DRENTI-413650 format. One record per residue (C-alpha): residue number from 1; x, y, z. Coordinates in Angstrom, 1 decimal, padded with zeros to 4 digits. Layout:
pos = NUM, c1 = X, c2 = Y, c3 = Z;
...
//
This chain:
pos = 1, c1 = -028.9, c2 = 036.2, c3 = -008.1;
pos = 2, c1 = -026.5, c2 = 038.6, c3 = -006.4;
pos = 3, c1 = -028.1, c2 = 041.7, c3 = -004.8;
pos = 4, c1 = -025.4, c2 = 044.3, c3 = -005.5;
pos = 5, c1 = -026.8, c2 = 046.5, c3 = -002.8;
pos = 6, c1 = -024.8, c2 = 044.5, c3 = -000.3;
pos = 7, c1 = -021.6, c2 = 045.3, c3 = -002.2;
pos = 8, c1 = -022.3, c2 = 049.0, c3 = -001.7;
pos = 9, c1 = -023.2, c2 = 048.9, c3 = 002.0;
pos = 10, c1 = -020.5, c2 = 049.4, c3 = 004.5;
pos = 11, c1 = -019.6, c2 = 046.5, c3 = 006.7;
pos = 12, c1 = -020.9, c2 = 048.0, c3 = 009.9;
pos = 13, c1 = -024.4, c2 = 048.4, c3 = 008.4;
pos = 14, c1 = -024.3, c2 = 044.7, c3 = 007.4;
pos = 15, c1 = -023.1, c2 = 043.6, c3 = 010.8;
pos = 16, c1 = -025.9, c2 = 045.4, c3 = 012.5;
pos = 17, c1 = -028.6, c2 = 044.0, c3 = 010.2;
pos = 18, c1 = -028.2, c2 = 040.2, c3 = 010.6;
pos = 19, c1 = -031.0, c2 = 037.7, c3 = 010.2;
pos = 20, c1 = -031.6, c2 = 036.2, c3 = 013.7;
pos = 21, c1 = -035.0, c2 = 034.7, c3 = 013.2;
pos = 22, c1 = -035.1, c2 = 031.2, c3 = 011.7;
pos = 23, c1 = -038.5, c2 = 031.9, c3 = 010.2;
pos = 24, c1 = -037.3, c2 = 035.0, c3 = 008.4;
pos = 25, c1 = -034.3, c2 = 033.0, c3 = 007.0;
pos = 26, c1 = -036.7, c2 = 030.4, c3 = 005.6;
pos = 27, c1 = -039.0, c2 = 033.0, c3 = 004.2;
pos = 28, c1 = -036.1, c2 = 034.8, c3 = 002.5;
pos = 29, c1 = -035.1, c2 = 031.5, c3 = 000.8;
pos = 30, c1 = -038.7, c2 = 030.7, c3 = -000.1;
pos = 31, c1 = -038.7, c2 = 027.6, c3 = 002.1;
pos = 32, c1 = -041.7, c2 = 026.4, c3 = 003.9;
pos = 33, c1 = -041.8, c2 = 027.1, c3 = 007.7;
pos = 34, c1 = -043.0, c2 = 023.5, c3 = 008.3;
pos = 35, c1 = -039.4, c2 = 022.5, c3 = 007.3;
pos = 36, c1 = -038.4, c2 = 024.1, c3 = 010.6;
pos = 37, c1 = -039.4, c2 = 021.8, c3 = 013.5;
pos = 38, c1 = -040.2, c2 = 023.2, c3 = 017.0;
pos = 39, c1 = -036.9, c2 = 021.6, c3 = 018.2;
pos = 40, c1 = -035.0, c2 = 023.8, c3 = 015.8;
pos = 41, c1 = -036.6, c2 = 026.9, c3 = 017.3;
pos = 42, c1 = -035.4, c2 = 025.7, c3 = 020.7;
pos = 43, c1 = -031.9, c2 = 025.0, c3 = 019.3;
pos = 44, c1 = -031.9, c2 = 028.7, c3 = 018.2;
pos = 45, c1 = -032.8, c2 = 029.8, c3 = 021.7;
pos = 46, c1 = -029.8, c2 = 027.9, c3 = 023.0;
pos = 47, c1 = -027.4, c2 = 029.1, c3 = 020.4;
pos = 48, c1 = -028.9, c2 = 032.0, c3 = 018.5;
pos = 49, c1 = -029.1, c2 = 032.1, c3 = 014.7;
pos = 50, c1 = -026.9, c2 = 034.9, c3 = 013.3;
pos = 51, c1 = -026.2, c2 = 035.2, c3 = 009.6;
pos = 52, c1 = -025.4, c2 = 038.3, c3 = 007.4;
pos = 53, c1 = -027.9, c2 = 038.9, c3 = 004.6;
pos = 54, c1 = -024.9, c2 = 039.1, c3 = 002.1;
pos = 55, c1 = -024.1, c2 = 035.5, c3 = 003.0;
pos = 56, c1 = -027.7, c2 = 034.5, c3 = 002.6;
pos = 57, c1 = -027.6, c2 = 036.0, c3 = -000.9;
pos = 58, c1 = -025.1, c2 = 033.3, c3 = -001.9;
pos = 59, c1 = -027.6, c2 = 030.5, c3 = -001.0;
pos = 60, c1 = -029.8, c2 = 028.8, c3 = -003.5;
pos = 61, c1 = -033.5, c2 = 029.9, c3 = -003.3;
pos = 62, c1 = -035.8, c2 = 026.9, c3 = -002.5;
pos = 63, c1 = -033.0, c2 = 024.5, c3 = -001.7;
pos = 64, c1 = -033.4, c2 = 023.1, c3 = 001.8;
pos = 65, c1 = -030.1, c2 = 021.2, c3 = 001.4;
pos = 66, c1 = -028.0, c2 = 024.2, c3 = 000.3;
pos = 67, c1 = -024.6, c2 = 023.7, c3 = 001.9;
pos = 68, c1 = -024.3, c2 = 027.3, c3 = 003.1;
pos = 69, c1 = -027.8, c2 = 027.1, c3 = 004.6;
pos = 70, c1 = -027.0, c2 = 023.9, c3 = 006.5;
pos = 71, c1 = -024.0, c2 = 025.6, c3 = 008.2;
pos = 72, c1 = -026.2, c2 = 028.2, c3 = 009.8;
pos = 73, c1 = -029.8, c2 = 027.0, c3 = 010.2;
pos = 74, c1 = -030.6, c2 = 025.6, c3 = 013.7;
pos = 75, c1 = -031.5, c2 = 021.9, c3 = 013.7;
pos = 76, c1 = -033.4, c2 = 019.9, c3 = 016.2;
pos = 77, c1 = -030.6, c2 = 017.3, c3 = 016.2;
pos = 78, c1 = -028.5, c2 = 019.9, c3 = 018.1;
pos = 79, c1 = -030.6, c2 = 019.1, c3 = 021.2;
pos = 80, c1 = -029.6, c2 = 015.4, c3 = 021.2;
pos = 81, c1 = -027.0, c2 = 014.3, c3 = 023.8;
pos = 82, c1 = -024.1, c2 = 012.2, c3 = 022.8;
pos = 83, c1 = -021.4, c2 = 011.0, c3 = 025.4;
pos = 84, c1 = -018.5, c2 = 012.0, c3 = 023.1;
pos = 85, c1 = -019.8, c2 = 015.5, c3 = 022.4;
pos = 86, c1 = -019.1, c2 = 017.9, c3 = 025.2;
pos = 87, c1 = -019.1, c2 = 021.6, c3 = 025.9;
pos = 88, c1 = -015.3, c2 = 022.0, c3 = 026.0;
pos = 89, c1 = -013.9, c2 = 019.5, c3 = 023.5;
pos = 90, c1 = -010.5, c2 = 021.2, c3 = 023.3;
pos = 91, c1 = -009.9, c2 = 021.6, c3 = 027.0;
pos = 92, c1 = -009.6, c2 = 025.4, c3 = 026.7;
pos = 93, c1 = -010.7, c2 = 025.9, c3 = 030.3;
pos = 94, c1 = -007.3, c2 = 024.7, c3 = 031.4;
pos = 95, c1 = -005.5, c2 = 026.8, c3 = 028.7;
pos = 96, c1 = -007.3, c2 = 030.0, c3 = 029.8;
pos = 97, c1 = -004.4, c2 = 031.7, c3 = 031.7;
pos = 98, c1 = -006.1, c2 = 035.0, c3 = 032.4;
pos = 99, c1 = -008.8, c2 = 037.1, c3 = 030.7;
pos = 100, c1 = -008.4, c2 = 037.0, c3 = 026.9;
pos = 101, c1 = -005.4, c2 = 034.6, c3 = 027.0;
pos = 102, c1 = -005.6, c2 = 031.0, c3 = 025.7;
pos = 103, c1 = -002.1, c2 = 029.5, c3 = 025.7;
pos = 104, c1 = -002.2, c2 = 026.1, c3 = 024.1;
pos = 105, c1 = 000.9, c2 = 026.2, c3 = 021.9;
pos = 106, c1 = 004.6, c2 = 026.7, c3 = 022.6;
pos = 107, c1 = 005.5, c2 = 029.7, c3 = 020.5;
pos = 108, c1 = 002.1, c2 = 031.4, c3 = 020.2;
pos = 109, c1 = -001.1, c2 = 032.0, c3 = 022.1;
pos = 110, c1 = -004.6, c2 = 033.1, c3 = 021.4;
pos = 111, c1 = -005.9, c2 = 036.5, c3 = 022.4;
pos = 112, c1 = -009.7, c2 = 036.5, c3 = 022.5;
pos = 113, c1 = -010.8, c2 = 040.2, c3 = 022.2;
pos = 114, c1 = -014.5, c2 = 039.6, c3 = 021.6;
pos = 115, c1 = -017.2, c2 = 037.0, c3 = 021.9;
pos = 116, c1 = -019.1, c2 = 038.4, c3 = 018.9;
pos = 117, c1 = -019.3, c2 = 036.8, c3 = 015.5;
pos = 118, c1 = -020.9, c2 = 037.9, c3 = 012.3;
pos = 119, c1 = -022.3, c2 = 034.4, c3 = 011.8;
pos = 120, c1 = -023.0, c2 = 031.6, c3 = 014.1;
pos = 121, c1 = -021.8, c2 = 028.4, c3 = 012.6;
pos = 122, c1 = -023.7, c2 = 025.5, c3 = 014.1;
pos = 123, c1 = -020.6, c2 = 023.4, c3 = 014.5;
pos = 124, c1 = -018.7, c2 = 026.1, c3 = 016.4;
pos = 125, c1 = -016.3, c2 = 024.5, c3 = 018.9;
pos = 126, c1 = -016.7, c2 = 027.6, c3 = 021.2;
pos = 127, c1 = -020.5, c2 = 027.7, c3 = 021.1;
pos = 128, c1 = -020.4, c2 = 027.1, c3 = 024.9;
pos = 129, c1 = -017.4, c2 = 029.2, c3 = 025.8;
pos = 130, c1 = -017.9, c2 = 031.7, c3 = 028.7;
pos = 131, c1 = -016.8, c2 = 034.8, c3 = 026.7;
pos = 132, c1 = -018.1, c2 = 037.4, c3 = 029.2;
pos = 133, c1 = -015.9, c2 = 036.1, c3 = 031.9;
pos = 134, c1 = -012.8, c2 = 036.1, c3 = 029.7;
pos = 135, c1 = -012.8, c2 = 039.3, c3 = 027.6;
pos = 136, c1 = -009.8, c2 = 041.5, c3 = 028.4;
pos = 137, c1 = -010.5, c2 = 045.1, c3 = 029.5;
pos = 138, c1 = -008.1, c2 = 048.0, c3 = 028.7;
pos = 139, c1 = -006.6, c2 = 047.7, c3 = 032.1;
pos = 140, c1 = -005.8, c2 = 044.0, c3 = 031.5;
pos = 141, c1 = -003.2, c2 = 044.9, c3 = 028.9;
pos = 142, c1 = -000.4, c2 = 045.3, c3 = 031.4;
pos = 143, c1 = -001.0, c2 = 041.8, c3 = 032.7;
pos = 144, c1 = -001.1, c2 = 040.4, c3 = 029.1;
pos = 145, c1 = 002.2, c2 = 042.2, c3 = 028.3;
pos = 146, c1 = 003.7, c2 = 040.8, c3 = 031.5;
pos = 147, c1 = 002.5, c2 = 037.3, c3 = 030.6;
pos = 148, c1 = 004.1, c2 = 037.6, c3 = 027.1;
pos = 149, c1 = 007.4, c2 = 038.7, c3 = 028.5;
pos = 150, c1 = 007.3, c2 = 035.8, c3 = 031.0;
pos = 151, c1 = 007.1, c2 = 033.4, c3 = 028.0;
pos = 152, c1 = 010.2, c2 = 034.1, c3 = 026.0;
pos = 153, c1 = 009.4, c2 = 031.4, c3 = 023.5;
pos = 154, c1 = 006.3, c2 = 033.2, c3 = 022.4;
pos = 155, c1 = 006.8, c2 = 035.1, c3 = 019.1;
pos = 156, c1 = 003.3, c2 = 035.1, c3 = 017.7;
pos = 157, c1 = -000.2, c2 = 036.2, c3 = 018.9;
pos = 158, c1 = -003.3, c2 = 034.8, c3 = 017.3;
pos = 159, c1 = -006.4, c2 = 037.0, c3 = 017.4;
pos = 160, c1 = -009.3, c2 = 034.7, c3 = 017.8;
pos = 161, c1 = -012.7, c2 = 034.8, c3 = 019.3;
pos = 162, c1 = -015.5, c2 = 035.3, c3 = 018.6;
pos = 163, c1 = -014.3, c2 = 037.0, c3 = 015.5;
pos = 164, c1 = -011.7, c2 = 039.7, c3 = 015.8;
pos = 165, c1 = -012.8, c2 = 041.4, c3 = 012.6;
pos = 166, c1 = -016.2, c2 = 042.3, c3 = 014.2;
pos = 167, c1 = -014.2, c2 = 044.9, c3 = 016.1;
pos = 168, c1 = -013.8, c2 = 048.4, c3 = 014.8;
pos = 169, c1 = -010.7, c2 = 049.4, c3 = 013.0;
pos = 170, c1 = -010.0, c2 = 051.8, c3 = 015.8;
pos = 171, c1 = -010.0, c2 = 049.0, c3 = 018.4;
pos = 172, c1 = -008.0, c2 = 046.7, c3 = 016.2;
pos = 173, c1 = -005.4, c2 = 049.5, c3 = 015.8;
pos = 174, c1 = -005.2, c2 = 049.9, c3 = 019.6;
pos = 175, c1 = -004.4, c2 = 046.3, c3 = 020.1;
pos = 176, c1 = -002.1, c2 = 046.1, c3 = 017.1;
pos = 177, c1 = -000.1, c2 = 049.0, c3 = 018.5;
pos = 178, c1 = 000.1, c2 = 047.3, c3 = 021.9;
pos = 179, c1 = 001.4, c2 = 044.1, c3 = 020.4;
pos = 180, c1 = 003.8, c2 = 046.0, c3 = 018.2;
pos = 181, c1 = 005.3, c2 = 047.5, c3 = 021.4;
pos = 182, c1 = 006.5, c2 = 044.1, c3 = 022.6;
pos = 183, c1 = 009.8, c2 = 043.4, c3 = 020.8;
pos = 184, c1 = 009.6, c2 = 039.6, c3 = 021.0;
pos = 185, c1 = 006.3, c2 = 039.5, c3 = 019.0;
pos = 186, c1 = 007.1, c2 = 039.0, c3 = 015.3;
pos = 187, c1 = 003.9, c2 = 037.6, c3 = 013.9;
pos = 188, c1 = 000.2, c2 = 038.4, c3 = 014.2;
pos = 189, c1 = -002.3, c2 = 035.9, c3 = 013.0;
pos = 190, c1 = -006.0, c2 = 036.8, c3 = 012.7;
pos = 191, c1 = -008.6, c2 = 034.1, c3 = 012.4;
pos = 192, c1 = -011.8, c2 = 035.4, c3 = 010.9;
pos = 193, c1 = -014.8, c2 = 034.3, c3 = 008.9;
pos = 194, c1 = -016.0, c2 = 037.9, c3 = 008.4;
pos = 195, c1 = -014.2, c2 = 038.4, c3 = 005.0;
pos = 196, c1 = -016.2, c2 = 035.4, c3 = 003.7;
pos = 197, c1 = -019.6, c2 = 036.3, c3 = 005.1;
pos = 198, c1 = -019.3, c2 = 040.2, c3 = 004.9;
pos = 199, c1 = -016.6, c2 = 040.8, c3 = 002.2;
pos = 200, c1 = -016.9, c2 = 044.6, c3 = 002.7;
pos = 201, c1 = -015.1, c2 = 044.2, c3 = 006.0;
pos = 202, c1 = -012.0, c2 = 044.3, c3 = 003.9;
pos = 203, c1 = -012.0, c2 = 048.1, c3 = 003.5;
pos = 204, c1 = -009.2, c2 = 050.5, c3 = 002.7;
pos = 205, c1 = -008.6, c2 = 051.4, c3 = 006.4;
pos = 206, c1 = -008.2, c2 = 047.7, c3 = 007.4;
pos = 207, c1 = -005.9, c2 = 047.0, c3 = 004.5;
pos = 208, c1 = -003.7, c2 = 050.0, c3 = 005.4;
pos = 209, c1 = -003.7, c2 = 049.1, c3 = 009.1;
pos = 210, c1 = -002.5, c2 = 045.6, c3 = 008.4;
pos = 211, c1 = -000.1, c2 = 046.5, c3 = 005.6;
pos = 212, c1 = 001.8, c2 = 049.1, c3 = 007.6;
pos = 213, c1 = 002.3, c2 = 047.1, c3 = 010.7;
pos = 214, c1 = 005.8, c2 = 046.1, c3 = 011.7;
pos = 215, c1 = 004.4, c2 = 042.6, c3 = 012.5;
pos = 216, c1 = 004.1, c2 = 040.0, c3 = 009.8;
pos = 217, c1 = 000.4, c2 = 039.6, c3 = 009.3;
pos = 218, c1 = -001.3, c2 = 036.3, c3 = 008.5;
pos = 219, c1 = -005.1, c2 = 036.3, c3 = 007.9;
pos = 220, c1 = -006.7, c2 = 032.9, c3 = 008.2;
pos = 221, c1 = -010.1, c2 = 033.0, c3 = 006.7;
pos = 222, c1 = -012.7, c2 = 030.2, c3 = 007.1;
pos = 223, c1 = -014.5, c2 = 028.9, c3 = 004.0;
pos = 224, c1 = -016.0, c2 = 025.4, c3 = 003.7;
pos = 225, c1 = -017.5, c2 = 025.5, c3 = 000.2;
pos = 226, c1 = -016.7, c2 = 027.2, c3 = -003.1;
pos = 227, c1 = -020.2, c2 = 028.6, c3 = -003.3;
pos = 228, c1 = -019.2, c2 = 031.0, c3 = -000.5;
pos = 229, c1 = -016.6, c2 = 032.5, c3 = -002.8;
pos = 230, c1 = -018.3, c2 = 034.7, c3 = -005.4;
pos = 231, c1 = -016.3, c2 = 037.0, c3 = -007.5;
pos = 232, c1 = -016.8, c2 = 040.0, c3 = -005.2;
pos = 233, c1 = -015.5, c2 = 038.0, c3 = -002.2;
pos = 234, c1 = -012.5, c2 = 036.7, c3 = -004.2;
pos = 235, c1 = -011.6, c2 = 040.2, c3 = -005.3;
pos = 236, c1 = -011.6, c2 = 041.4, c3 = -001.7;
pos = 237, c1 = -009.4, c2 = 038.5, c3 = -000.6;
pos = 238, c1 = -007.0, c2 = 039.1, c3 = -003.5;
pos = 239, c1 = -006.7, c2 = 042.8, c3 = -002.4;
pos = 240, c1 = -005.2, c2 = 041.6, c3 = 000.9;
pos = 241, c1 = -002.6, c2 = 039.5, c3 = -000.8;
pos = 242, c1 = -001.7, c2 = 042.3, c3 = -003.2;
pos = 243, c1 = -000.9, c2 = 044.3, c3 = -000.1;
pos = 244, c1 = 001.6, c2 = 041.8, c3 = 001.2;
pos = 245, c1 = -000.8, c2 = 040.2, c3 = 003.7;
pos = 246, c1 = -000.6, c2 = 036.4, c3 = 003.7;
pos = 247, c1 = -004.0, c2 = 034.9, c3 = 003.4;
pos = 248, c1 = -004.7, c2 = 031.2, c3 = 004.3;
pos = 249, c1 = -007.9, c2 = 029.2, c3 = 004.5;
pos = 250, c1 = -009.1, c2 = 026.7, c3 = 007.0;
pos = 251, c1 = -012.2, c2 = 024.5, c3 = 006.6;
pos = 252, c1 = -014.1, c2 = 022.0, c3 = 008.7;
pos = 253, c1 = -015.2, c2 = 018.7, c3 = 007.2;
pos = 254, c1 = -019.0, c2 = 018.6, c3 = 007.6;
pos = 255, c1 = -021.5, c2 = 016.0, c3 = 006.8;
pos = 256, c1 = -024.0, c2 = 017.3, c3 = 004.2;
pos = 257, c1 = -021.9, c2 = 020.4, c3 = 003.5;
pos = 258, c1 = -018.5, c2 = 019.3, c3 = 002.0;
pos = 259, c1 = -018.1, c2 = 015.6, c3 = 002.6;
pos = 260, c1 = -017.2, c2 = 015.1, c3 = -001.0;
pos = 261, c1 = -013.7, c2 = 015.1, c3 = -002.5;
pos = 262, c1 = -015.0, c2 = 017.0, c3 = -005.5;
pos = 263, c1 = -016.4, c2 = 019.7, c3 = -003.3;
pos = 264, c1 = -013.1, c2 = 020.1, c3 = -001.5;
pos = 265, c1 = -011.1, c2 = 020.1, c3 = -004.8;
pos = 266, c1 = -013.4, c2 = 022.8, c3 = -006.2;
pos = 267, c1 = -012.9, c2 = 024.8, c3 = -003.0;
pos = 268, c1 = -009.1, c2 = 024.6, c3 = -003.2;
pos = 269, c1 = -009.0, c2 = 025.7, c3 = -006.9;
pos = 270, c1 = -011.5, c2 = 028.6, c3 = -006.1;
pos = 271, c1 = -009.3, c2 = 029.7, c3 = -003.2;
pos = 272, c1 = -006.3, c2 = 029.7, c3 = -005.4;
pos = 273, c1 = -008.1, c2 = 031.9, c3 = -007.9;
pos = 274, c1 = -008.4, c2 = 034.4, c3 = -005.1;
pos = 275, c1 = -004.7, c2 = 034.1, c3 = -004.2;
pos = 276, c1 = -005.6, c2 = 032.3, c3 = -001.0;
pos = 277, c1 = -003.7, c2 = 029.1, c3 = 000.0;
pos = 278, c1 = -005.5, c2 = 026.1, c3 = 001.5;
pos = 279, c1 = -004.2, c2 = 025.6, c3 = 005.0;
pos = 280, c1 = -006.1, c2 = 023.2, c3 = 007.3;
pos = 281, c1 = -009.0, c2 = 020.8, c3 = 006.8;
pos = 282, c1 = -010.2, c2 = 020.1, c3 = 010.3;
pos = 283, c1 = -012.0, c2 = 017.0, c3 = 011.4;
pos = 284, c1 = -015.0, c2 = 018.1, c3 = 013.4;
pos = 285, c1 = -014.4, c2 = 019.1, c3 = 017.0;
pos = 286, c1 = -016.7, c2 = 017.0, c3 = 019.2;
pos = 287, c1 = -018.7, c2 = 019.9, c3 = 020.7;
pos = 288, c1 = -022.1, c2 = 019.4, c3 = 022.2;
pos = 289, c1 = -024.8, c2 = 020.2, c3 = 019.6;
pos = 290, c1 = -022.7, c2 = 019.4, c3 = 016.5;
pos = 291, c1 = -022.9, c2 = 015.7, c3 = 016.4;
pos = 292, c1 = -025.1, c2 = 015.6, c3 = 013.2;
pos = 293, c1 = -022.1, c2 = 017.1, c3 = 011.2;
pos = 294, c1 = -019.8, c2 = 014.2, c3 = 012.2;
pos = 295, c1 = -018.4, c2 = 011.7, c3 = 009.7;
pos = 296, c1 = -017.1, c2 = 008.2, c3 = 010.2;
pos = 297, c1 = -013.3, c2 = 007.9, c3 = 010.1;
pos = 298, c1 = -013.3, c2 = 005.5, c3 = 007.1;
pos = 299, c1 = -015.4, c2 = 008.0, c3 = 005.1;
pos = 300, c1 = -012.9, c2 = 010.8, c3 = 006.1;
pos = 301, c1 = -010.0, c2 = 008.6, c3 = 005.0;
pos = 302, c1 = -011.6, c2 = 007.9, c3 = 001.6;
pos = 303, c1 = -012.5, c2 = 011.5, c3 = 000.9;
pos = 304, c1 = -009.0, c2 = 012.7, c3 = 001.8;
pos = 305, c1 = -007.2, c2 = 010.0, c3 = -000.3;
pos = 306, c1 = -009.2, c2 = 011.2, c3 = -003.3;
pos = 307, c1 = -008.4, c2 = 014.9, c3 = -002.6;
pos = 308, c1 = -004.7, c2 = 013.9, c3 = -002.5;
pos = 309, c1 = -005.0, c2 = 012.1, c3 = -005.8;
pos = 310, c1 = -006.8, c2 = 015.0, c3 = -007.4;
pos = 311, c1 = -004.9, c2 = 018.1, c3 = -006.4;
pos = 312, c1 = -001.3, c2 = 019.3, c3 = -006.7;
pos = 313, c1 = 000.4, c2 = 019.1, c3 = -003.3;
pos = 314, c1 = 000.4, c2 = 022.9, c3 = -002.8;
pos = 315, c1 = -003.4, c2 = 023.0, c3 = -003.0;
pos = 316, c1 = -004.0, c2 = 020.1, c3 = -000.5;
pos = 317, c1 = -005.0, c2 = 021.4, c3 = 002.9;
pos = 318, c1 = -003.5, c2 = 019.5, c3 = 005.9;
pos = 319, c1 = -006.1, c2 = 017.1, c3 = 007.4;
pos = 320, c1 = -005.9, c2 = 017.6, c3 = 011.2;
pos = 321, c1 = -007.6, c2 = 017.1, c3 = 014.4;
pos = 322, c1 = -007.1, c2 = 019.2, c3 = 017.5;
pos = 323, c1 = -006.8, c2 = 017.1, c3 = 020.7;
pos = 324, c1 = -007.2, c2 = 018.7, c3 = 024.1;
pos = 325, c1 = -003.9, c2 = 019.1, c3 = 025.9;
pos = 326, c1 = -001.7, c2 = 018.5, c3 = 022.8;
pos = 327, c1 = 000.8, c2 = 021.3, c3 = 021.8;
pos = 328, c1 = -000.1, c2 = 021.2, c3 = 018.1;
pos = 329, c1 = -002.7, c2 = 020.1, c3 = 015.7;
pos = 330, c1 = -002.5, c2 = 016.3, c3 = 015.1;
pos = 331, c1 = -002.0, c2 = 015.4, c3 = 011.4;
pos = 332, c1 = -004.2, c2 = 012.6, c3 = 010.1;
pos = 333, c1 = -003.0, c2 = 010.4, c3 = 007.3;
pos = 334, c1 = -005.2, c2 = 007.3, c3 = 007.4;
pos = 335, c1 = -007.9, c2 = 005.4, c3 = 009.4;
pos = 336, c1 = -005.3, c2 = 004.1, c3 = 011.8;
pos = 337, c1 = -004.3, c2 = 007.6, c3 = 012.9;
pos = 338, c1 = -007.8, c2 = 008.7, c3 = 013.9;
//
């Protein structure tokens, strides 16, 4: 049952009142604490539980296998070592040109303005990223601008993180104006899970800020399951589209969460109802601590074939893997390609 109180609260209040205790999360969902092993407590100490109460409201009471819960609840399996799962699976240390700048792609680069997230997804590929060493300060802007101008092929900046929409509208406006002052930048992409887990982040001020920019704004949200997209969330996403902001979705294929063609089909149709276009379906990045979400390549292949057969082409997300050092996402079309 939806608690409409969360729809009335401002997003800042929701962001400052997250559930960070695994026992509180289980109690809220009426799940027994003995379902949380001591190893899971240790997993939370290594990568802290963070989840908005509004997102917890979308979970099914009493269901220990709820697909939204599984994305955020620490698990003792995170403590297991696996030789293929490492702390920097995408080789971002080499791409980190200067504080805040990750330049992995030819025409665009990532600007990491914050290490904060509204939710800690347990499969996060940056769960070990040294944010505090890489956050740009105000005085770093001149170096960032000089870097952009030294790379004439760059025409797009991607705000990543952390989650850029945990920043205040005032700070977003400051960085937006800075980027607008560089003539070669034409596009601004914002990658954020906040509109899914705290829909009220899409407030009038944010919409106006993005709508009135000279840059073409693309917001890429992150939803893995249709259960994340209640009517209130969909209405907020549709508001962005109605204000000439392109909204795309990327998902990660996760064992136990959405490793079903029907779940992915339902997600695409639900996104389309909110005027959001499916964009990417990522194969899991092999980050240390996320190995229990991994799927065998033949299972991935079968799921995606069924998705292709079930959806019109415009609703099929591109199945991709990111490979360290490559200049683009690698499309996957069959077992032989991955």
